[in-house]
Structure formats: structure tokens, C-alpha cells
Wavefront OBJ file of the C-alpha trace (Angstrom):
o trace
v -3.235 38.668 16.637
v -3.978 34.969 16.192
v -3.078 32.876 13.146
v -5.898 30.453 12.359
v -6.554 27.701 9.845
v -9.345 28.185 7.328
v -12.289 26.085 6.190
v -12.304 27.912 2.848
v -10.058 30.820 1.823
v -10.731 33.783 4.081
v -13.050 31.840 6.423
v -11.555 30.950 9.829
v -12.022 27.386 11.074
v -14.249 28.272 14.009
v -17.280 26.018 14.293
v -19.708 24.177 16.571
v -19.735 20.385 16.647
v -19.516 17.373 18.937
v -16.123 16.607 20.416
v -15.005 13.525 18.529
v -12.267 12.114 20.713
v -10.657 12.105 24.124
v -12.158 12.560 27.559
v -14.906 14.940 26.363
v -16.035 12.878 23.375
v -19.700 13.392 22.541
v -20.024 16.789 24.223
v -21.188 19.798 22.209
v -18.293 22.212 21.779
v -17.120 25.246 19.901
v -13.836 24.626 18.091
v -11.076 27.018 17.077
v -8.336 25.574 14.892
v -5.072 27.475 14.898
v -2.401 27.289 12.224
v 1.313 26.350 12.551
v 2.962 23.352 14.207
v 6.451 22.622 15.501
v 6.133 18.899 14.706
v 5.347 17.048 11.468
v 3.428 13.806 11.862
v 3.537 11.662 8.745
v -0.169 10.777 9.178
v -1.378 14.228 10.277
v -4.996 14.813 9.236
v -4.653 18.595 9.502
v -1.485 19.069 7.451
v -3.106 22.171 5.938
v -2.218 23.912 9.210
v 1.555 23.554 8.664
v 2.671 21.868 5.411
v 2.728 24.939 3.218
v 4.474 25.263 -0.123
v 8.236 25.045 0.464
v 7.881 22.939 3.637
v 9.694 19.682 2.935
v 8.882 17.924 6.195
v 7.596 14.449 5.303
v 3.932 13.531 5.057
v 2.521 10.307 3.679
v 0.337 11.904 0.998
v 2.969 14.416 -0.136
v 0.493 17.289 -0.448
v 1.468 20.880 0.231
v -0.933 23.765 0.771
v -0.916 27.365 -0.362
v -0.406 29.477 2.755
v -2.644 32.404 1.825
v -5.642 30.152 1.188
v -5.162 28.116 4.370
v -4.216 30.746 6.948
v -5.978 33.820 8.257
v -4.868 36.334 10.886
v -7.511 37.818 13.180
v -7.372 39.924 16.304
v -8.085 38.334 19.661
v -11.268 40.417 19.827
v -12.478 39.126 16.447
v -11.890 35.496 17.404
v -13.664 35.966 20.743
v -16.646 37.520 18.943
v -16.893 34.537 16.540
v -16.872 32.150 19.504
v -19.467 34.047 21.512
v -21.758 34.269 18.465
v -21.861 30.458 18.280
v -23.134 30.164 21.851
v -22.257 27.068 23.823
v -20.245 26.751 26.983
v -17.237 24.593 26.053
v -14.383 25.706 23.797
v -11.783 23.375 22.291
v -8.657 25.091 20.982
v -6.830 22.845 18.553
v -4.343 23.035 15.705
v -1.623 22.768 14.600
v -0.006 23.359 17.961
v -2.064 25.956 19.859
v 0.447 26.634 22.633
v 2.819 28.233 20.109
v 0.405 31.177 20.361
v -0.020 31.068 24.119
v 0.185 34.791 24.887
v -2.364 35.641 22.203
v -4.658 32.846 23.397
v -4.500 34.186 26.943
v -5.733 37.566 25.741
v -8.499 35.985 23.638
v -9.753 33.564 26.300
v -9.902 36.391 28.833
v -12.547 38.025 26.635
v -14.886 35.020 26.756
v -17.738 34.511 29.176
v -19.041 31.201 30.489
v -16.799 28.782 28.579
v -14.876 25.788 29.874
v -11.583 25.764 27.983
v -9.878 22.692 26.518
v -6.551 22.869 24.711
v -5.253 20.101 22.473
v -1.462 19.966 22.405
v 1.360 17.697 21.283
v 2.965 18.165 24.692
v 6.187 19.887 23.620
v 5.299 23.488 24.511
v 4.727 24.882 27.992
v 1.479 26.801 28.563
v 1.926 30.554 28.741
v 1.750 31.613 32.417
v -1.185 33.955 31.739
v -3.074 31.246 29.847
v -2.608 28.343 32.257
v -5.042 29.569 34.978
v -7.785 29.981 32.336
v -7.605 26.386 31.049
v -9.874 23.660 32.413
v -8.430 20.685 30.525
v -5.361 19.868 28.457
v -5.622 17.038 25.932
v -1.969 16.041 25.603
v -1.075 13.835 22.652
v 2.657 12.964 22.714
v 3.884 11.731 19.342
v 5.301 8.211 19.232
v 7.993 6.877 16.877
v 5.510 5.967 14.149
v 4.624 9.659 13.763
v 7.983 10.212 12.081
v 9.087 12.838 14.602
v 12.472 12.259 16.288
v 12.058 11.567 20.002
v 14.498 14.363 20.855
v 11.991 16.952 19.636
v 8.688 15.121 20.195
v 9.154 13.525 23.632
v 10.761 16.162 25.836
v 11.447 14.782 29.288
v 10.897 18.030 31.175
v 7.605 18.687 29.426
v 6.310 15.140 29.878
v 7.162 15.319 33.563
v 5.340 18.635 33.856
v 2.247 17.300 32.090
v 2.236 14.154 34.227
v 2.246 16.417 37.294
v -0.578 18.608 35.946
v -3.956 17.307 37.191
v -5.760 19.077 34.336
v -3.779 17.113 31.721
v -5.119 13.942 30.094
v -3.012 11.891 27.693
v -4.186 10.600 24.327
v -1.837 8.380 22.333
v -2.424 7.753 18.625
v -1.854 4.059 17.901
v -1.092 2.713 14.418
v 0.008 -0.828 15.306
v -0.097 -3.031 18.397
v 3.682 -2.576 18.861
v 3.063 1.114 19.647
v 1.601 0.103 22.997
v 5.070 -0.872 24.271
v 6.202 2.732 23.853
v 3.108 4.018 25.659
v 3.689 1.681 28.606
v 7.333 2.775 28.807
v 6.277 6.426 28.943
v 3.602 5.639 31.520
v 6.178 3.952 33.758
v 8.867 6.601 33.246
v 6.589 9.501 34.199
v 4.197 7.723 36.593
v 1.122 8.634 34.556
v -2.039 7.149 36.105
v -3.864 4.776 33.800
v -7.117 6.706 34.240
v -5.467 9.708 32.569
v -4.412 7.768 29.448
v -6.498 6.961 26.399
v -5.435 4.964 23.346
v -6.862 6.130 20.024
v -6.671 4.322 16.674
v -4.949 6.210 13.868
v -7.096 6.555 10.771
v -9.066 9.011 8.683
v -11.837 6.695 7.493
v -14.502 4.906 9.485
v -13.447 1.545 8.065
v -9.806 1.922 9.137
v -10.731 3.192 12.587
v -13.120 0.295 13.178
v -10.535 -2.199 11.965
v -7.879 -0.820 14.312
v -10.358 -0.552 17.172
v -11.040 -4.285 17.003
v -7.561 -5.082 18.341
v -6.835 -1.832 20.203
v -9.873 -1.796 22.529
v -8.973 -5.193 24.087
v -5.377 -4.011 24.608
v -6.605 -0.909 26.425
v -8.795 -3.086 28.636
v -5.966 -5.535 29.368
v -3.675 -2.727 30.548
v -6.210 -0.654 32.482
v -6.118 2.232 29.994
v -8.886 4.215 28.374
v -9.941 3.940 24.746
v -10.957 6.808 22.470
v -12.847 6.468 19.218
v -12.890 9.207 16.536
v -16.601 10.021 16.510
v -16.309 12.963 14.114
v -14.817 10.724 11.412
v -17.753 8.322 11.682
v -20.253 11.199 11.574
v -18.737 13.580 9.044
v -15.695 11.987 7.438
v -12.271 13.615 7.269
v -13.490 17.136 6.568
v -12.691 20.621 7.819
v -15.020 22.425 10.180
v -16.468 19.276 11.742
l 1 2 3 4 5 6 7 8 9 10 11 12 13 14 15 16 17 18 19 20 21 22 23 24 25 26 27 28 29 30 31 32 33 34 35 36 37 38 39 40 41 42 43 44 45 46 47 48 49 50 51 52 53 54 55 56 57 58 59 60 61 62 63 64 65 66 67 68 69 70 71 72 73 74 75 76 77 78 79 80 81 82 83 84 85 86 87 88 89 90 91 92 93 94 95 96 97 98 99 100 101 102 103 104 105 106 107 108 109 110 111 112 113 114 115 116 117 118 119 120 121 122 123 124 125 126 127 128 129 130 131 132 133 134 135 136 137 138 139 140 141 142 143 144 145 146 147 148 149 150 151 152 153 154 155 156 157 158 159 160 161 162 163 164 165 166 167 168 169 170 171 172 173 174 175 176 177 178 179 180 181 182 183 184 185 186 187 188 189 190 191 192 193 194 195 196 197 198 199 200 201 202 203 204 205 206 207 208 209 210 211 212 213 214 215 216 217 218 219 220 221 222 223 224 225 226 227 228 229 230 231 232 233 234 235 236 237 238 239 240 241 242 243
């Protein structure tokens, strides 16, 4: 069984859209958003996947969400059927932290036909051994200090080393201020991550904020030989579920 986020109560967040960020930005994809996360980013734009009533982990807007209305449990077969009904040939599994449900994902993905598989992860959880051969691309987004997560739980040396050694892994760092780049460069040097596998992405949940941050972040990416990622879905649809 898989635990998913919802768009509305009882409706799983499984949808077709354009990938908004990262290496595959602009490509048509099917998305599955899972629930639950082992980290708590203060600026998380999907806090409804983890900050349920009684969860006191900090978040900048202070909202909590009723679990029953924001979570749904479906069988692997049901999720696979939803995905196949949407057509398409590229699946993005996001969250929350999808790799917390690695064994279940392996069973679900094995039921699909003709899909390239992307998984978005915070980089702290190892892929399940039965899932790893089925994945075409990992979008690894390690959480920097400004996320509010302590480095001892968010930046695990053994996991970062493993991701740096995984040719299917591409790194995407959320940047809130220009000072955050220093931390990215330190991680790049420590784990020998090639610049062509790193993208810098402005933090923000409105088009205006993203454009403002992009104005200074894009030149920094260029200066350091790193990639830049916009947040296309925010410009197109706003900060909404199922987009």
C-alpha cells in the first residue's frame, strides 16, 4: 500500500502536467505525490504532505493540516492504474520524501509499461534495492542551512557520497540568498560533484519572488559553471496542488 497526498479529500494527487523544474523542465509528465517526510523545511511548499495536526516541526506559515483530508492510502495496483489511465511516458514521483516508501514504489513501478521514471528526493534515504534498477533519473535536492533542518539529519555524508557516485542523480539546490551558494560550493568540492549535474533554483512560491531571486541567482550560476532551474509551474499555475 502507498500513502499519497491528496488534491481534495479522498482524491489522490496524481496528475498530468509539465515538469516545472530541474533537468526535465518543460517536459510533459505524469506526477504522483506521496505523503510523509523525514525532514521539515521551513519554506516547504508541500507542507500538507507532512505537517499534520500535532506535528510541531517549524514552518514559516505555522499552518497544520488534518491528516484524513490530506492523505489517502491506495494499493500499488490502484496507483499504477491511475498512472496508466493518464497516458504519457514519463513519471515523476515526488513528495514528501518518496524513498521512505521504496519497497511499495518498486512494486508499483514494476506494474507500469513504457514510462521513464524520475524520483525527487531530499537525498537522505537510500533507494530500495528493488526500486533502483527501475529508476531513470533521481532529482536530489539536499537541504541547506536556510531550510531549518540540522545538517546532521539533512546532509548525510554517506548518502551524499553515494548520490555523487550515482550517474543517474542530478542535484538541485534551493537558494534563498546569495550566501547559500558558499554552502553549495563546499558540498560540490567535498563530494566531487560535476558542475553539469548541479542546478541552482530560487526559493519562492510566487512568480514575482522567483523572478526577483532569479535576477541575481542566474548570473551566479553562470559565474560558477552551474546550471540554473526556474520554477515553471509557479509561473503557469501558481502555488496550487495538482499542477
